[in-house]
C-alpha positions as CSV (number, residue, x, y, z in Angstrom):
1,M,-76.4,-75.0,0.8
2,K,-79.7,-76.5,-0.3
3,T,-81.7,-79.2,1.5
4,D,-82.2,-80.9,-1.9
5,D,-78.4,-81.5,-2.0
6,F,-78.9,-84.2,0.6
7,D,-81.5,-86.1,-1.2
8,Y,-81.2,-89.7,-2.6
9,D,-83.5,-92.3,-4.1
10,L,-84.6,-95.0,-1.7
11,P,-86.9,-97.8,-2.7
12,K,-89.7,-98.1,-0.1
13,E,-89.0,-101.9,0.3
14,L,-85.5,-101.1,1.8
15,I,-87.1,-99.4,4.8
16,A,-86.7,-101.9,7.6
17,Q,-90.1,-102.6,9.2
18,T,-89.1,-105.0,11.9
19,P,-85.9,-105.7,13.8
20,L,-83.7,-108.7,13.0
21,K,-84.1,-111.7,15.2
22,N,-80.5,-111.3,16.4
23,R,-79.6,-107.7,17.2
24,S,-76.0,-108.0,16.2
25,A,-76.7,-109.7,12.8
26,S,-76.9,-106.4,10.8
27,K,-74.7,-105.5,7.9
28,M,-72.2,-102.7,8.4
29,M,-70.6,-100.6,5.8
30,T,-67.3,-99.0,6.7
31,L,-66.6,-95.5,5.2
32,D,-63.2,-93.9,5.2
33,K,-63.9,-90.2,5.8
34,E,-60.7,-89.1,4.2
35,T,-60.7,-91.2,1.0
36,G,-64.4,-92.0,0.6
37,K,-63.6,-95.7,0.2
38,Y,-66.3,-98.0,1.5
39,E,-66.5,-101.8,2.3
40,D,-69.3,-104.2,3.1
41,K,-68.9,-105.9,6.5
42,C,-71.0,-107.2,9.4
43,F,-71.8,-105.3,12.6
44,T,-69.8,-107.8,14.7
45,D,-66.7,-106.8,12.6
46,L,-66.8,-103.5,14.4
47,I,-64.6,-105.0,17.1
48,D,-61.8,-105.4,14.5
49,Y,-61.9,-101.6,13.9
50,L,-61.6,-100.7,17.5
51,N,-58.2,-100.3,19.2
52,E,-57.0,-100.6,22.7
53,G,-57.4,-97.3,24.4
54,D,-60.3,-96.1,22.2
55,T,-63.4,-94.8,24.0
56,L,-66.8,-95.8,22.7
57,V,-69.5,-93.4,23.8
58,L,-73.1,-94.6,23.9
59,N,-76.4,-92.8,24.7
60,D,-78.1,-94.6,27.6
61,T,-81.5,-92.8,27.2
62,K,-84.6,-95.0,27.6
63,V,-87.6,-94.7,25.3
64,I,-90.9,-94.3,27.2
65,P,-94.1,-95.8,25.8
66,A,-95.2,-92.3,25.1
67,R,-98.0,-92.8,22.4
68,I,-101.3,-92.7,24.3
69,I,-104.8,-92.7,23.0
70,G,-107.6,-90.9,25.0
71,H,-110.8,-89.0,24.4
72,K,-112.3,-85.6,25.2
73,P,-114.9,-86.2,28.0
74,D,-117.1,-83.4,26.7
75,T,-117.4,-84.6,23.1
76,G,-116.0,-88.2,23.1
77,A,-113.5,-87.2,20.3
78,V,-110.6,-89.7,20.1
79,I,-107.3,-87.9,20.7
80,E,-103.8,-89.3,20.2
81,V,-101.0,-87.8,22.3
82,L,-97.3,-88.4,21.8
83,M,-95.3,-87.2,24.8
84,L,-92.0,-85.7,23.5
85,K,-90.3,-83.7,26.2
86,D,-90.6,-83.4,30.0
87,L,-90.8,-79.7,30.8
88,G,-91.0,-80.2,34.6
89,D,-93.8,-80.2,37.1
90,D,-95.7,-82.8,35.2
91,V,-95.9,-80.6,32.1
92,W,-94.9,-82.3,28.8
93,E,-94.4,-81.0,25.2
94,C,-96.6,-83.3,23.0
95,L,-97.7,-83.9,19.5
96,T,-101.4,-84.1,19.2
97,K,-103.7,-85.7,16.5
98,P,-106.1,-84.2,15.6
99,A,-104.6,-81.0,17.0
100,K,-107.4,-78.7,15.8
101,R,-109.7,-80.3,18.4
102,I,-107.4,-79.3,21.3
103,K,-107.6,-75.7,22.5
104,E,-106.2,-74.2,25.8
105,G,-108.1,-75.7,28.7
106,A,-109.2,-78.8,26.9
107,I,-109.1,-82.1,28.9
108,V,-108.0,-85.4,27.5
109,K,-108.8,-88.6,29.5
110,F,-106.8,-91.8,29.0
111,S,-108.0,-93.9,31.9
112,D,-109.3,-93.5,35.4
113,E,-105.6,-93.1,36.5
114,L,-104.4,-90.6,33.8
115,S,-105.7,-87.5,32.1
116,C,-104.2,-84.1,31.1
117,E,-105.1,-80.5,30.5
118,C,-103.8,-78.4,27.6
119,I,-102.1,-75.3,29.0
120,Y,-100.4,-74.1,25.8
121,V,-101.2,-74.3,22.1
122,G,-98.2,-74.3,19.7
123,E,-97.7,-74.7,16.0
124,D,-97.6,-77.9,13.9
125,G,-99.7,-80.0,16.4
126,I,-97.6,-79.1,19.4
127,R,-99.4,-78.7,22.7
128,H,-98.2,-78.5,26.3
129,Y,-100.2,-80.6,28.7
130,K,-100.3,-80.7,32.5
131,F,-100.7,-84.4,33.4
132,I,-102.9,-85.5,36.2
133,Y,-102.5,-89.0,37.5
134,N,-102.7,-91.4,40.5
135,G,-99.5,-93.3,41.1
136,I,-96.2,-93.3,39.2
137,L,-96.5,-91.8,35.7
138,L,-93.9,-94.1,34.0
139,E,-95.7,-97.2,35.5
140,I,-99.0,-96.0,34.1
141,L,-97.5,-95.4,30.7
142,D,-96.1,-98.9,30.7
143,K,-99.6,-100.2,31.0
144,L,-101.4,-97.7,28.7
145,G,-98.8,-96.5,26.2
146,D,-97.3,-97.8,23.0
147,M,-93.7,-97.3,21.7
148,P,-93.6,-94.2,19.6
149,L,-92.3,-95.8,16.4
150,P,-91.4,-93.4,13.6
151,P,-94.1,-92.9,10.9
152,Y,-92.2,-94.9,8.3
153,I,-92.6,-98.1,10.3
154,T,-96.1,-99.4,9.7
155,E,-95.7,-103.0,11.1
156,K,-96.6,-103.6,14.7
157,L,-93.7,-104.2,17.1
158,D,-94.2,-107.5,19.0
159,D,-91.6,-106.9,21.7
160,K,-91.3,-103.3,23.2
161,D,-87.7,-104.1,24.2
162,R,-86.6,-104.3,20.6
163,Y,-87.0,-100.5,20.3
164,Q,-84.8,-100.1,23.3
165,T,-81.0,-100.5,23.6
166,V,-79.8,-103.3,26.0
167,Y,-78.1,-100.5,28.1
168,A,-81.1,-98.1,28.2
169,K,-81.2,-96.6,31.7
170,N,-82.6,-93.0,31.9
171,P,-86.3,-92.7,30.8
172,G,-87.2,-89.7,28.7
173,S,-86.9,-90.3,24.9
174,A,-89.6,-90.2,22.3
175,A,-87.4,-92.3,20.0
176,A,-84.6,-94.8,20.3
177,P,-80.9,-93.9,19.7
178,T,-81.0,-96.5,16.9
179,A,-77.3,-97.0,16.2
180,G,-77.2,-98.6,19.7
181,L,-79.9,-101.2,18.8
182,H,-77.2,-103.4,17.2
183,F,-75.3,-104.0,20.5
184,T,-75.8,-107.0,22.7
185,K,-74.2,-107.5,26.1
186,E,-71.9,-110.1,24.6
187,V,-70.6,-107.7,21.9
188,L,-70.0,-105.0,24.6
189,D,-68.1,-107.5,26.7
190,K,-65.9,-108.4,23.8
191,I,-65.2,-104.7,23.1
192,K,-64.2,-104.2,26.7
193,E,-62.0,-107.3,26.7
194,K,-60.1,-105.7,23.8
195,G,-59.2,-102.8,26.1
196,V,-61.7,-100.3,24.7
197,N,-63.3,-98.0,27.2
198,V,-67.1,-97.9,27.1
199,A,-68.7,-94.6,28.4
200,Y,-72.3,-93.4,28.6
201,V,-73.9,-90.0,28.1
202,T,-77.6,-89.2,28.0
203,L,-79.6,-87.4,25.3
204,H,-83.4,-87.6,25.3
205,V,-84.4,-87.9,21.7
206,G,-87.3,-85.5,20.9
207,L,-89.3,-83.7,18.3
208,G,-86.6,-83.5,15.6
209,T,-86.9,-87.2,14.9
210,F,-90.4,-86.6,13.6
211,R,-89.7,-83.3,11.7
212,P,-88.2,-83.2,8.2
213,V,-86.2,-80.1,7.2
214,S,-88.8,-78.0,5.6
215,V,-86.8,-75.0,4.4
216,D,-84.8,-74.8,1.1
217,D,-81.8,-73.2,2.7
218,V,-80.1,-75.5,5.2
219,T,-78.8,-72.7,7.3
220,K,-82.4,-71.4,7.9
221,H,-83.5,-74.6,9.6
222,D,-84.7,-74.2,13.2
223,M,-83.1,-77.1,15.1
224,H,-85.0,-78.8,17.9
225,S,-83.8,-78.7,21.5
226,E,-82.9,-81.9,23.4
227,Y,-81.9,-82.4,27.0
228,Y,-78.5,-84.0,27.6
229,E,-76.2,-85.0,30.5
230,M,-72.5,-85.8,30.7
231,S,-71.1,-86.9,34.1
232,E,-67.7,-85.8,35.6
233,E,-66.5,-89.4,35.5
234,V,-67.2,-89.6,31.7
235,A,-65.7,-86.2,31.1
236,D,-62.5,-87.3,32.9
237,L,-62.3,-90.5,30.9
238,L,-62.7,-88.7,27.6
239,N,-60.1,-86.1,28.5
240,K,-57.6,-88.9,29.3
241,A,-58.3,-90.5,25.9
242,R,-57.8,-87.1,24.2
243,D,-54.5,-86.4,26.0
244,K,-53.1,-89.8,25.1
245,G,-54.1,-89.3,21.5
246,N,-56.6,-92.2,21.5
247,R,-59.9,-92.0,19.5
248,I,-63.3,-91.0,20.8
249,I,-65.9,-92.9,18.9
250,A,-69.6,-92.0,19.1
251,V,-72.4,-94.5,18.8
252,G,-75.1,-92.6,17.0
253,T,-75.8,-89.0,16.0
254,T,-77.4,-88.5,19.5
255,S,-74.1,-89.2,21.3
256,T,-72.4,-87.1,18.7
257,R,-74.7,-84.2,19.6
258,V,-73.8,-84.5,23.3
259,L,-70.0,-84.7,22.6
260,E,-70.0,-81.8,20.2
261,S,-72.1,-79.7,22.5
262,V,-69.8,-80.2,25.5
263,A,-66.3,-80.2,23.8
264,D,-64.3,-77.0,24.0
265,E,-62.0,-75.8,21.2
266,T,-59.2,-78.2,22.3
267,G,-61.5,-81.2,22.2
268,H,-61.7,-81.5,26.0
269,F,-64.8,-82.0,28.1
270,K,-66.3,-81.2,31.5
271,K,-69.4,-82.2,33.5
272,A,-72.4,-80.7,31.8
273,S,-76.2,-80.9,31.4
274,G,-78.8,-78.8,29.7
275,N,-80.6,-78.4,26.4
276,T,-78.7,-78.4,23.1
277,K,-79.9,-77.1,19.7
278,I,-76.6,-77.9,18.0
279,F,-77.1,-78.3,14.2
280,I,-74.2,-79.9,12.4
281,Y,-73.9,-79.7,8.6
282,P,-71.0,-79.5,6.1
283,G,-68.5,-76.8,7.1
284,Y,-68.7,-77.8,10.8
285,K,-65.4,-78.6,12.4
286,F,-65.6,-81.6,14.8
287,K,-64.0,-81.1,18.2
288,G,-65.4,-84.1,20.2
289,I,-65.4,-87.2,18.0
290,D,-63.0,-89.0,15.8
291,A,-65.2,-91.7,14.4
292,L,-68.9,-92.6,14.3
293,L,-71.1,-95.7,14.2
294,T,-74.5,-94.7,12.8
295,N,-77.5,-96.1,10.9
296,F,-78.7,-95.1,7.4
297,H,-80.7,-91.9,7.6
298,L,-83.7,-90.3,5.9
299,P,-83.1,-88.2,2.7
300,K,-82.8,-84.5,3.4
301,S,-82.7,-85.0,7.2
302,T,-80.5,-83.2,9.7
303,L,-78.9,-86.6,10.4
304,I,-77.6,-87.1,6.9
305,M,-76.3,-83.5,7.0
306,L,-74.4,-84.4,10.2
307,I,-72.7,-87.4,8.8
308,S,-72.0,-85.4,5.6
309,A,-70.2,-82.9,7.7
310,L,-68.0,-85.7,9.1
311,A,-67.3,-87.7,5.9
312,G,-68.1,-85.3,3.1
313,K,-71.4,-85.1,1.2
314,E,-70.1,-86.8,-2.0
315,N,-68.6,-89.6,0.0
316,V,-71.8,-90.2,2.0
317,L,-74.1,-90.1,-1.1
318,N,-71.8,-92.4,-3.0
319,A,-71.9,-94.8,0.0
320,Y,-75.7,-94.5,0.3
321,N,-76.2,-95.3,-3.4
322,H,-74.0,-98.4,-3.0
323,A,-76.1,-99.3,0.1
324,V,-79.3,-99.1,-2.1
325,E,-77.7,-101.3,-4.8
326,E,-76.6,-103.9,-2.2
327,K,-80.1,-103.8,-0.6
328,Y,-79.0,-102.7,2.9
329,R,-81.8,-102.2,5.3
330,F,-82.5,-98.5,6.1
331,F,-83.5,-96.4,9.1
332,S,-84.3,-97.3,12.7
333,F,-84.4,-101.1,12.4
334,G,-81.9,-101.2,9.6
335,D,-78.2,-101.8,9.0
336,C,-75.3,-99.5,10.1
337,M,-72.3,-97.6,8.9
338,F,-68.9,-97.1,10.6
339,I,-67.3,-93.8,9.6
340,K,-63.6,-94.0,10.4
């Protein structure tokens, strides 16, 4: 299976640069994973496709303003650090630019309140830093940091909250779980009023969001690791849905990664937390989810491979080509697809 098999042509102007004024105003394509039939709808039509007893699973991670600019006190060189993953004890895995200037022991100063020391040099710009600060780290980042928007977004984000879901709760992500950006509190209330259960898991989105698949053979790709949590309460709710024959519907590939990491062979769940490197591509048998709401993904990415595993590569690429023809908005601030 070749990485090039998951390529498609995308005009640059279809990459959404800014969020819509109204979160829930996006277009939504529905895709039948069995037949490949697709239809053009609106995101708010999602409610019509949900049934009483379904459980909708969302990722409640919160993006931290993790892009910080500092300098080396000894040379004055400007250094950009993107905090990707909390390794514990104030040590973070980070992307660094320009990385060649940072060796083990190097200090980067961001303000009088915050600096860090490099304690490990990895490949492809990865460094581990021990952060030194006065006060509460997240509060300092709120003042100093910028939202770590993906590299394909070049416009400035006026409102930090627009790269955050309305239900974001647990800080730790380097990128938003973007399928969730469409939801408003009003839409969630209407979903609950229909008798649909709404459950939350956590997965802190990390390095993989910024890394394309660089190998020709899909099976040789080294998947990134991301921290996840599922509570006992959510596991019990999902198990009841499974036993009653009701659907479990993931919002986003990040929620999918949690559900598929935790589900056993019978499709049941238990309280769990840890790091997952699950890599889902065609041939994978889903155990945890029955349907998926997701955005439109980058060509040749692990995310388009995941949805191809669920709906079939040909079905997905046909739908994507239609989305291009109909000028859907792509990627993080773009439109969405409901795979049913």
